[in-house]
BAFI-3210 file (N, C-alpha, C; in Angstrom, 3 decimals, decimal comma, padded with zeros to 6 digits):
// residues 119
n [1|2|3|4|5|6|7|8|9|10|11|12|13|14|15|16|17|18|19|20|21|22|23|24|25|26|27|28|29|30|31|32|33|34|35|36|37|38|39|40|41|42|43|44|45|46|47|48|49|50|51|52|53|54|55|56|57|58|59|60|61|62|63|64|65|66|67|68|69|70|71|72|73|74|75|76|77|78|79|80|81|82|83|84|85|86|87|88|89|90|91|92|93|94|95|96|97|98|99|100|101|102|103|104|105|106|107|108|109|110|111|112|113|114|115|116|117|118|119]
n.u [000,824|001,958|003,916|002,350|000,976|003,166|004,033|001,791|001,867|004,340|003,773|001,766|003,298|005,041|003,231|002,293|004,638|005,173|002,857|003,139|005,352|004,317|002,911|002,201|004,002|002,504|000,120|-002,713|-001,573|001,022|003,814|004,688|007,263|008,218|011,090|013,577|016,090|019,679|020,554|018,943|017,183|016,406|015,040|015,694|013,814|012,107|011,662|011,039|011,063|011,355|010,675|008,359|008,083|009,971|010,289|012,417|014,659|016,276|019,672|020,006|021,008|020,340|020,313|020,333|019,681|020,379|018,523|017,680|018,007|018,819|020,452|020,271|019,650|019,826|018,410|018,107|015,267|015,634|018,268|019,807|021,223|022,958|023,320|025,900|025,680|023,989|024,706|023,409|023,240|024,803|025,189|024,101|024,638|023,268|023,481|021,116|020,960|019,307|015,951|012,853|011,117|012,298|012,082|012,815|014,156|014,734|017,288|017,578|015,091|012,653|010,021|010,129|009,780|010,391|010,489|012,070|011,295|012,303|012,459]
n.v [-001,198|001,257|001,553|001,843|004,229|005,960|005,794|006,893|009,503|010,378|010,271|012,239|014,507|014,546|015,010|017,527|019,103|018,773|019,915|022,547|023,303|023,438|025,721|028,868|031,864|033,846|034,458|036,257|037,164|037,771|039,973|043,174|045,395|048,720|050,565|053,090|052,982|052,611|050,210|047,208|044,676|041,247|038,829|035,458|033,085|030,557|028,967|030,785|033,795|037,063|040,384|038,919|040,159|042,817|046,200|048,395|051,117|051,695|050,799|050,314|048,060|044,719|042,783|039,490|037,641|034,766|033,553|031,129|027,735|025,959|025,359|027,690|029,259|031,908|032,264|033,583|033,498|034,176|033,924|036,107|036,496|034,556|033,168|031,877|028,819|029,502|029,463|029,412|032,710|033,719|036,074|037,465|039,725|041,682|044,002|045,912|046,982|047,449|048,159|046,468|043,352|040,907|037,729|035,169|032,180|029,582|027,284|024,896|024,600|024,721|025,657|027,974|031,261|034,508|038,039|040,830|044,103|046,479|049,892]
n.w [000,000|000,793|-001,163|-003,457|-002,900|-002,815|-005,483|-006,784|-005,746|-006,765|-009,474|-009,679|-009,025|-011,222|-013,347|-012,597|-012,789|-015,509|-016,642|-015,772|-017,245|-019,772|-020,114|-021,623|-022,283|-023,332|-022,208|-020,725|-018,390|-018,906|-018,862|-020,069|-020,568|-020,949|-021,743|-021,730|-020,904|-021,064|-020,279|-019,715|-017,919|-018,048|-016,114|-015,443|-014,105|-012,241|-014,483|-016,551|-018,548|-017,375|-017,678|-020,038|-022,472|-023,622|-024,230|-025,902|-026,726|-029,866|-030,043|-027,368|-024,714|-023,594|-020,698|-019,667|-016,789|-015,000|-012,524|-011,727|-010,489|-012,339|-015,539|-018,256|-021,464|-023,914|-026,880|-030,009|-032,107|-034,703|-035,220|-034,456|-032,113|-029,638|-026,519|-024,319|-022,382|-019,426|-016,096|-012,716|-011,557|-013,613|-016,354|-019,491|-022,112|-024,716|-027,350|-029,094|-032,270|-034,350|-035,412|-034,618|-033,894|-031,765|-031,225|-028,816|-027,216|-024,750|-025,118|-023,675|-022,542|-024,460|-024,303|-022,928|-023,658|-025,037|-025,907|-027,474|-028,157|-030,316|-030,750]
ca.u [000,000|002,835|004,553|001,344|000,764|004,368|003,991|000,747|002,372|005,389|003,085|001,121|004,341|005,508|002,199|002,276|005,815|004,969|001,815|003,700|006,269|003,592|002,188|002,753|004,263|001,677|-001,173|-003,043|-000,763|002,361|004,105|005,447|007,880|008,855|012,189|014,520|017,397|020,696|020,746|017,672|017,421|015,385|015,385|015,290|013,480|010,926|011,523|010,364|011,730|010,531|009,391|008,326|008,299|010,647|010,398|013,577|015,033|017,386|020,974|020,052|021,431|019,524|021,055|019,558|020,328|019,803|018,285|017,191|019,026|019,170|021,053|019,413|020,330|018,994|018,682|017,220|014,564|016,091|019,731|020,434|022,108|022,919|024,148|026,424|024,875|024,052|024,485|022,802|024,035|025,447|024,458|024,437|024,186|023,276|023,061|020,206|021,295|018,287|014,579|012,092|010,766|013,263|011,658|013,888|013,750|015,799|017,609|017,355|013,657|012,081|008,727|010,421|009,849|010,337|010,796|012,534|010,770|013,222|011,804]
ca.v [000,000|002,421|001,688|002,344|005,629|006,667|005,863|007,856|010,832|010,714|010,512|013,548|015,526|014,581|015,652|018,937|019,746|018,758|020,895|023,886|023,557|023,585|026,980|029,830|033,195|034,822|034,528|037,617|037,536|038,128|041,379|043,893|046,544|049,670|051,247|053,789|052,875|052,008|048,844|046,616|043,329|040,208|037,830|034,081|032,481|029,693|028,501|031,817|035,077|038,109|040,309|038,075|041,082|044,033|047,211|049,254|052,004|051,252|051,086|049,873|046,691|043,931|041,780|038,394|037,132|033,490|033,410|029,764|026,784|025,121|026,081|028,238|030,020|032,888|031,992|034,298|032,670|034,596|033,768|037,409|036,383|033,295|033,218|030,590|028,248|030,349|028,839|030,321|033,904|034,202|037,039|037,605|041,023|041,891|045,335|045,881|048,122|047,552|048,119|045,264|042,452|039,820|036,641|034,274|031,054|028,878|026,045|023,763|024,547|025,443|026,268|029,298|032,196|035,929|038,872|042,210|044,995|047,611|051,005]
ca.w [000,000|000,851|-002,475|-004,394|-002,553|-003,230|-006,937|-007,158|-005,398|-007,731|-010,748|-009,593|-009,087|-012,604|-014,160|-012,219|-013,384|-016,949|-016,962|-015,561|-018,344|-021,031|-020,162|-022,555|-021,755|-024,029|-021,530|-020,296|-017,244|-019,339|-018,639|-021,077|-019,928|-021,852|-021,085|-022,589|-020,272|-021,908|-019,781|-019,299|-017,410|-018,069|-015,108|-015,734|-012,819|-012,287|-015,871|-017,341|-018,737|-016,796|-018,359|-021,234|-023,579|-023,189|-025,279|-025,676|-027,825|-030,709|-029,456|-025,967|-024,443|-022,670|-019,945|-019,098|-015,581|-014,578|-011,087|-011,510|-010,046|-013,490|-016,644|-019,297|-022,514|-024,601|-028,289|-030,921|-033,090|-036,035|-035,190|-034,243|-030,954|-028,898|-025,319|-023,863|-021,302|-018,240|-014,802|-011,747|-011,291|-014,836|-017,167|-020,917|-022,582|-026,166|-027,778|-030,236|-033,126|-035,395|-034,910|-034,940|-032,794|-031,720|-030,345|-028,386|-026,375|-024,033|-025,832|-022,780|-022,210|-025,600|-023,970|-022,383|-024,779|-024,742|-027,067|-027,282|-029,185|-030,432|-031,458]
c.u [000,868|003,515|003,586|001,094|001,957|004,387|002,955|001,237|003,438|004,774|002,419|002,142|004,846|004,510|002,150|003,439|005,662|003,947|002,344|004,630|005,572|002,817|002,919|002,969|003,421|000,289|-001,463|-002,206|000,665|002,572|004,903|005,975|008,501|009,951|013,055|015,913|018,393|020,964|019,409|017,936|016,187|015,865|014,851|015,073|012,192|010,603|010,735|011,274|010,803|011,246|009,493|008,543|008,887|010,759|011,518|013,772|016,207|018,706|021,111|020,515|020,456|020,443|020,076|020,352|019,620|019,724|017,711|018,346|019,438|019,741|020,004|020,289|019,321|019,348|017,642|016,569|015,034|017,613|020,466|021,422|021,925|023,850|024,855|025,448|025,090|023,750|023,838|023,752|024,734|024,558|024,949|023,846|024,301|022,779|022,242|020,421|020,308|016,906|013,909|011,740|011,664|012,791|012,849|013,326|014,972|016,043|017,303|015,872|012,902|010,719|008,913|010,634|009,768|010,569|011,262|011,996|011,641|012,573|012,803]
c.v [001,262|002,652|002,288|003,837|006,478|006,830|006,875|009,277|011,277|011,025|011,871|014,677|015,666|015,320|017,146|019,678|019,829|019,814|022,314|024,262|023,788|024,883|027,944|031,166|034,250|034,924|035,968|038,083|037,897|039,620|041,941|045,155|047,414|050,381|051,948|053,769|052,261|050,567|048,339|045,176|042,460|039,139|036,472|033,402|031,684|029,273|029,490|033,035|036,160|039,452|039,451|038,913|042,364|044,970|048,168|050,170|051,396|051,700|050,650|048,423|046,029|042,914|040,760|037,845|035,863|033,427|032,039|028,878|025,830|025,995|026,534|028,854|030,980|032,779|032,698|033,331|032,988|034,556|035,098|037,387|035,020|033,423|031,877|030,017|029,089|029,533|029,861|031,478|034,475|035,206|036,972|038,929|041,100|043,303|045,210|047,151|048,316|047,526|046,818|044,493|041,232|038,747|035,750|033,178|030,519|027,551|024,818|023,545|025,324|026,080|027,654|030,254|033,638|036,711|040,244|043,008|046,236|048,678|052,055]
c.w [000,000|-000,493|-003,484|-004,155|-002,996|-004,751|-007,419|-006,883|-006,392|-009,098|-010,776|-009,666|-010,519|-013,488|-013,861|-012,849|-014,894|-017,364|-016,799|-016,703|-019,663|-021,112|-021,070|-021,865|-022,447|-023,423|-021,133|-019,113|-017,627|-019,148|-019,797|-020,410|-021,005|-021,088|-022,113|-021,960|-021,237|-021,481|-019,231|-018,890|-017,559|-017,097|-015,548|-014,385|-012,964|-013,716|-016,733|-017,469|-018,185|-016,921|-019,616|-022,487|-023,014|-024,376|-024,931|-026,883|-028,594|-030,086|-028,010|-025,875|-023,485|-022,008|-019,402|-017,921|-015,140|-013,055|-010,751|-011,061|-011,163|-014,605|-017,654|-020,378|-023,126|-026,082|-029,151|-031,894|-034,508|-036,149|-035,032|-033,079|-030,306|-027,702|-025,128|-022,828|-020,048|-016,995|-013,877|-011,456|-012,511|-015,558|-018,610|-021,384|-024,098|-026,454|-029,053|-031,068|-034,272|-034,750|-035,334|-033,684|-032,875|-030,725|-030,003|-027,499|-025,637|-024,749|-024,966|-022,483|-023,288|-025,339|-023,368|-023,548|-024,286|-026,014|-026,618|-028,461|-029,182|-031,303|-031,879]
res [m|k|k|r|l|l|l|v|a|m|g|l|m|f|v|t|v|l|a|a|g|c|t|s|n|t|s|p|n|s|t|s|v|k|s|s|n|s|q|n|t|v|v|i|k|n|l|a|f|s|p|a|t|l|s|i|q|k|g|a|s|v|t|w|r|n|d|d|s|v|q|h|s|v|v|s|d|t|q|a|f|t|s|p|t|l|n|q|g|d|t|y|t|h|q|f|t|a|t|g|t|f|p|y|h|c|m|q|h|p|f|m|k|g|s|v|v|v|q]
***
């Protein structure tokens, strides 16, 4: 009986983690931040980019900081930039010299998505 209960509990934890990983960052709860600072930060935490969408001025830089306990990366969907693997506490900075929308994702966790809007 204890083994069966343990198996059920482990199964429920797996399903919960799997379901959490399948959520989209484009829900109504997603945040969008506008900034004209020369330095902007996107925090990687809880398997998500925060803010999911960041609006900046042309010429500004964005720094991604991994506050998660697992490795992440920042990979442009259009091959405009690619970070190295980021361990906890690591950062990656990219300067945006062209206008447009630059979607990106995490190579290790492809469900993690974000974008930078350059005006």
